[in-house]
C-alpha positions in Angstrom: -0.1 0.1 -0.2 1.0 3.6 -0.6 1.8 5.9 2.3 -0.2 8.9 3.1 2.0 12.0 3.9 0.6 15.3 5.6 2.5 18.2 7.0 1.2 18.6 11.0 2.2 20.8 13.6 2.1 20.1 17.4 2.4 22.6 20.4 4.8 21.6 23.3 5.9 24.1 26.3 4.6 27.0 24.5 6.6 26.6 21.1 5.3 25.0 17.7 6.8 21.9 16.0 6.3 21.2 12.4 6.2 17.7 11.2 5.8 15.2 8.6 3.1 12.6 9.3 3.6 9.4 7.1 0.6 6.8 7.4 0.9 3.4 6.6 3.7 1.1 6.2 5.0 0.5 9.5 3.7 -1.5 12.6 4.7 0.6 15.5 4.7 4.7 15.7 8.5 5.8 14.8 9.7 9.2 15.5 12.9 10.7 13.7 14.7 14.0 14.4 16.6 14.8 11.6 20.0 16.3 11.5 18.3 19.4 10.1 15.9 19.7 13.0 12.9 18.7 10.9 10.5 15.9 12.7 9.3 12.8 10.9 6.5 10.7 12.4 5.3 7.4 10.9 2.4 5.6 11.9 0.3 2.4 10.9 -2.8 2.7 9.2 -5.2 2.4 11.9 -3.4 5.0 14.5 -6.1 8.1 15.4 -5.3 11.4 16.0 -5.7 11.1 19.5 -3.3 8.3 19.6 -0.6 10.7 17.6 -1.3 13.4 19.9 -0.6 11.3 22.9 2.6 9.8 21.7 3.7 13.2 20.8 2.9 14.7 23.9 5.0 12.0 25.6 7.9 12.6 23.6 7.5 16.8 23.7 10.4 17.0 25.9 12.8 14.6 23.9 11.5 16.4 20.8 12.1 20.0 22.3 15.5 19.2 23.6 16.8 17.6 20.4 15.6 20.5 18.2 17.0 23.2 20.8 20.2 21.0 20.5 20.6 21.0 16.7 19.7 24.8 16.6 22.4 25.6 19.0 25.1 23.7 16.9 23.9 25.5 13.7 24.7 28.8 15.4 27.7 28.0 16.5 30.2 28.9 13.5 32.9 26.3 12.7 36.3 28.0 12.6 37.6 28.0 9.1 40.8 26.1 9.0 44.0 28.0 7.5 46.5 26.2 5.3 
């Protein structure tokens, strides 16, 4: 079966976090926070929005910490190497 992809957003700690929701093709809920700070959530077909919201709420602190860490690493400029 083909996956369905939706752009969604959830709120945690006063901040909004956009994420890609991939529906189908997996047996369990899978959360991926990519190196660019983007968030991908893959869920089975039969997963309700209530289950998705509860999962994101449980993982909210982990997501917020990871995104903050990635943004902090981006803001630190790497020194240029001289030859």
